[in-house]
C-alpha positions in Angstrom: -50.5 -34.7 11.6 -47.5 -36.7 11.9 -46.6 -35.6 8.1 -47.5 -32.3 8.9 -45.4 -32.0 11.9 -42.3 -33.4 9.8 -42.8 -30.8 7.2 -43.1 -28.1 9.8 -39.6 -29.1 11.3 -37.9 -29.5 7.9 -39.1 -25.7 6.5 -38.0 -24.3 10.0 -34.6 -26.1 9.6 -34.0 -25.1 6.2 -34.8 -21.7 7.0 -32.1 -20.8 9.3 -29.4 -22.5 7.1 -26.9 -20.8 5.5 -27.2 -19.6 1.9 -25.6 -21.8 0.1 -26.1 -25.4 2.3 -27.7 -27.7 -0.1 -30.5 -30.0 1.0 -30.3 -32.9 2.2 -32.0 -35.0 -0.5 -29.9 -33.4 -2.9 -26.6 -34.0 -0.6 -23.9 -37.0 -1.0 -21.1 -36.6 1.4 -17.6 -37.5 -0.1 -14.8 -39.4 2.2 -13.2 -35.8 2.9 -16.1 -34.1 4.0 -17.8 -32.6 0.3 -20.7 -32.2 0.0 -21.8 -32.5 -3.4 -25.3 -31.8 -5.1 -26.8 -31.8 -8.8 -29.2 -29.1 -8.3 -28.9 -27.3 -5.1 -29.4 -23.7 -5.3 -26.4 -21.6 -3.9 -26.7 -17.9 -3.0 -22.1 -16.8 -3.2 -21.1 -14.1 -1.6 -20.0 -10.9 -3.2 -17.7 -11.7 -6.0 -17.6 -15.2 -5.9 -19.9 -17.7 -8.1 -19.8 -21.4 -8.9 -17.2 -21.6 -11.7 -14.8 -19.4 -9.7 -14.0 -16.1 -8.1 -15.8 -13.2 -10.5 -14.5 -9.9 -8.8 -11.5 -10.5 -6.7 -11.5 -6.9 -5.3 -15.5 -7.1 -4.4 -14.5 -10.7 -2.6 -11.5 -9.3 -0.8 -13.7 -5.6 0.3 -16.4 -8.3 1.6 -14.2 -10.3 3.4 -12.4 -7.2 5.0 -16.0 -5.9 5.7 -17.5 -8.8 7.4 -14.6 -9.5 9.7 -14.0 -6.0 10.5 -17.8 -6.0 11.6 -17.1 -8.7 13.8 -17.1 -8.3 17.6 -13.4 -10.6 17.6 -11.1 -13.2 15.7 -8.8 -15.3 16.1 -6.2 -14.9 12.8 -2.8 -17.7 12.8 -0.1 -17.7 10.2 2.3 -20.4 9.3 5.0 -19.9 6.9 7.8 -22.3 5.9 10.2 -21.7 3.3 13.3 -24.0 2.2 16.1 -21.9 0.7 19.8 -22.8 0.5 19.2 -26.1 2.6 17.7 -24.8 5.5 14.2 -24.7 6.7 12.8 -21.7 8.3 9.3 -20.9 10.2 7.0 -18.1 10.9 4.3 -18.8 13.4 1.8 -16.1 13.9 -1.5 -15.7 16.5 -3.5 -13.0 16.6 -6.2 -12.1 18.8 -8.8 -9.4 19.0 -11.7 -8.4 20.9 -13.3 -5.7 19.6 -16.1 -5.0 22.4 -13.2 -5.6 25.4 -11.2 -3.0 23.5 -8.3 -5.9 23.6 -5.7 -7.4 21.3 -2.7 -9.8 21.9 -0.2 -11.0 19.1 2.8 -13.3 19.1 5.3 -14.4 16.3 8.0 -16.9 16.8 10.7 -17.2 14.2 12.7 -19.7 14.1 15.5 -20.6 11.3 17.1 -24.2 10.8 20.2 -24.3 13.6 19.3 -21.2 15.4 17.0 -20.3 18.5 13.6 -18.7 18.1 13.1 -15.6 18.2 9.4 -14.8 20.1 7.8 -11.6 20.1 4.9 -10.8 22.1 2.5 -8.0 22.3 -0.8 -6.3 24.0 -3.0 -4.2 23.4 -5.6 -2.4 25.9 -7.9 0.1 24.9 -4.9 2.9 23.5 -1.3 1.6 24.8 0.4 -1.0 23.5 3.0 -3.6 25.3 5.7 -5.7 23.7 8.3 -8.5 25.0 11.1 -10.1 22.6 13.1 -13.0 23.7 16.0 -14.2 21.8 19.6 -15.9 22.0 20.9 -12.7 20.3 20.1 -10.0 23.2 20.5 -10.4 26.8 17.3 -11.2 28.8 13.8 -10.2 27.6 13.4 -6.8 25.7 10.4 -4.4 26.2 8.2 -2.0 24.8 5.2 0.2 25.6 3.5 2.8 24.1 0.5 4.5 22.9 -1.2 3.2 19.8 -5.0 4.2 18.3 -7.0 0.7 19.2 -9.2 2.2 15.9 -6.2 1.7 13.7 -5.1 -2.0 15.2 -8.7 -3.0 14.8 -9.0 -1.6 10.8 -5.6 -3.2 10.0 -5.8 -6.5 12.1 -7.8 -7.6 9.3 -5.7 -10.3 7.1 -6.0 -8.7 3.5 -7.1 -11.3 1.1 -7.1 -9.3 -2.2 -3.5 -10.3 -4.0 -4.2 -13.4 -2.8 -7.4 -14.1 -5.0 -6.6 -11.6 -8.0 -3.6 -13.4 -9.0 -4.4 -16.7 -9.5 -6.8 -18.9 -11.5 -9.2 -20.6 -9.0 -11.5 -23.2 -10.9 -15.3 -24.3 -9.5 -16.6 -23.8 -6.2 -17.1 -26.9 -4.0 -19.4 -27.0 -0.9 -17.3 -28.7 2.1 -18.6 -29.0 5.5 -15.7 -28.4 8.5 -16.9 -27.9 12.3 -20.9 -28.3 11.2 -20.0 -25.0 9.3 -21.0 -24.8 5.5 -18.1 -23.3 3.1 -17.0 -22.9 -0.4 -13.9 -24.3 -1.4 -11.8 -23.0 -4.4 -8.7 -24.1 -5.6 -5.8 -23.1 -7.9 -2.7 -24.3 -9.7 -1.7 -21.6 -11.7 -0.4 -17.8 -10.5 -2.0 -14.9 -13.1 0.3 -12.2 -11.1 3.8 -11.9 -9.5 2.3 -10.4 -6.5 0.3 -13.2 -5.1 3.9 -14.2 -3.0 6.6 -11.5 -2.7 9.0 -14.5 -3.4 8.6 -14.0 -7.0 12.2 -12.2 -8.2 11.2 -11.8 -11.5 8.4 -9.5 -13.3 7.0 -12.5 -15.1 5.8 -16.2 -13.1 7.9 -18.2 -15.7 10.4 -19.1 -12.8 7.4 -20.6 -10.7 7.4 -24.3 -11.4 4.9 -25.2 -9.5 1.7 -23.6 -7.2 -1.4 -24.7 -5.5 -3.9 -22.9 -3.4 -7.0 -23.2 -1.9 -9.0 -20.9 0.0 -12.5 -21.9 1.9 -15.0 -18.6 2.2 -18.2 -18.8 4.6 -21.7 -17.3 3.7 -20.8 -13.6 5.4 -17.3 -13.6 2.4 -14.8 -14.2 4.8 -12.1 -15.8 3.4 -11.9 -18.1 6.3 -8.6 -20.4 5.3 -5.8 -19.7 2.9 -3.1 -22.0 2.2 -0.9 -22.0 -0.6 2.6 -23.7 -1.4 5.2 -22.9 -4.3 8.6 -23.8 -5.7 10.4 -21.0 -7.8 13.6 -20.4 -9.2 15.3 -17.3 -7.2 17.4 -14.6 -9.5 20.0 -16.9 -8.6 19.1 -19.9 -10.3 18.5 -21.7 -6.6 15.5 -23.5 -6.2 13.3 -22.4 -3.3 10.2 -23.9 -1.8 7.6 -22.1 0.2 4.2 -22.8 2.0 1.8 -20.7 3.9 -0.9 -21.4 5.5 -4.0 -18.8 7.0 -6.4 -19.7 9.5 -9.5 -17.4 10.7 -11.1 -19.0 13.7 -13.3 -17.7 17.0 -15.3 -15.5 15.5 -17.3 -13.5 17.6 -16.1 -15.5 20.3 -12.3 -14.4 20.9 -11.4 -13.4 24.3 -7.8 -11.9 25.2 -6.4 -11.7 28.8 -3.6 -9.8 30.0 -0.3 -11.4 30.2 1.6 -12.4 32.8 4.6 -10.2 31.9 2.5 -7.2 32.3 4.2 -5.8 35.2 7.8 -6.3 34.0 7.0 -4.6 30.8 5.9 -1.5 32.3 8.8 -1.5 34.9 11.1 -1.9 32.0 10.8 0.7 29.7 11.4 4.5 29.7 10.7 7.3 28.0 12.7 7.4 25.0 10.2 7.9 22.2 9.9 7.6 18.7 6.7 7.6 15.6 6.1 4.7 13.3 4.2 3.9 11.0 2.4 1.1 13.0 2.1 -1.6 10.3 4.1 -4.7 10.0 5.0 -6.8 6.8 3.0 -9.9 6.4 5.8 -11.7 5.0 9.4 -11.9 5.3 11.8 -11.3 2.8 12.1 -13.3 -0.4 15.7 -13.8 -0.5 19.0 -14.2 1.8 20.1 -11.4 0.2 17.6 -8.9 1.1 17.6 -10.1 4.6 21.3 -8.9 4.6 19.9 -5.1 4.4 19.4 -3.1 7.0 16.6 -2.9 9.9 14.6 -0.5 7.7 14.5 -2.8 4.9 12.6 -5.2 6.6 10.0 -2.8 7.7 10.1 -0.4 4.5 8.8 -0.2 0.9 11.4 -2.4 -0.4 10.1 -2.7 -3.7 7.6 -1.3 -5.9 5.0 -4.0 -5.7 5.1 -4.3 -1.7 4.2 -0.6 -1.5 1.7 -1.1 -4.4 0.1 -4.1 -2.2 -0.1 -1.6 0.8 -2.3 1.1 -0.7 -4.6 -1.4 -2.8 -5.0 -3.8 0.3 -4.9 -1.4 2.9 -4.7 2.1 1.9 -2.8 4.8 3.9 -1.6 3.4 7.1 -1.8 5.7 9.9 1.0 6.6 12.4 0.8 5.8 16.0 3.7 7.0 18.9 5.2 4.3 21.0 8.0 4.7 23.8 11.1 2.8 23.1 12.5 0.4 25.9 15.9 -1.3 26.3 16.5 -1.8 22.8 19.3 -0.8 20.8 17.3 0.1 17.4 13.7 0.8 17.1 13.4 2.9 14.0 10.9 1.3 11.4 8.2 1.5 9.3 6.7 0.4 6.1 3.8 -0.8 4.3 2.0 -4.5 3.8 -0.7 -6.0 5.9 -0.2 -8.2 9.2 -1.5 -8.7 12.5 1.9 -7.8 14.3 2.2 -4.0 14.0 3.4 -1.1 16.2 5.8 -2.2 19.1 6.3 -5.7 17.3 7.6 -4.1 14.1 10.0 -1.3 16.5 11.1 -4.7 19.0 11.8 -7.3 16.0 13.1 -5.3 13.1 17.0 -5.7 14.4 16.2 -8.9 15.0 14.2 -10.3 12.1 17.3 -8.6 9.7 19.8 -10.9 11.6 17.6 -14.1 11.7 16.8 -14.2 8.2 19.6 -14.5 6.7 
């Protein structure tokens, strides 16, 4: 009788486990949390296999579809660049709750030796509100305008295709993180320059080192993606960059109204402009590019970025933004990042100056 009960419990547990979870008797736990098995049966998400990523386009499509169907999530992005002896940081957090039709984004840009630029955006249904703080301006700068929440929800899903198809990822490893089984893939070779916007040449010969790691859940969502790269610029200078993105709070992300909302509403005017509600995923690849006008920050600066936008997001829709008390609010362009519309308008001029 006891044996029968034990068997029923084991069968019940296995029946609700993720499709690639290894059974307990076949798994071994390594020091870093990896679970390995000699004969565990795995069903991989679309586009993935034991030997690597078999179909990057399908894998990226599955990532986008699964994440879009969630009721909400939190996306964090950390970027560090070392160039000409200076270290630049960009930290971004985006939260969306599709059920409540709310979203919030914040971006913190810091150049070594300079005060940070902090940009915040709040979305409530089809309205968008933004605030920017920086030592380059006198007091907070605000924006308010109309925006399609459906467009925001569609474009807020971090893209994955160019990361998956432009690196040579090796065999899958099963790991456990916060009680959840994930697949880990690692790469140390770039196979296409568009994996990063910072490869200045048409080939990847100028990349001296590259390492990337992704973690994928049972639904095909890329929960974690990171890479580090060392390369030589067109001017012959060494550039080092690190990038990390995490997806957390699946179906459990809440968005609260910011304390500065009333002030933003009171400090906006009726001047309006139309923009493509998409901000760039990453900053310019060199200081020279950062010296261009604001439009170069948020426009189709290179053919590769335009191709990327068409591949990963399709043609973005336009939104109308009501300008506030800023000096320059004309900017648009491709790419795929959570900071859209208002942040693009508020931050354009400041980004161009700050990233020099």
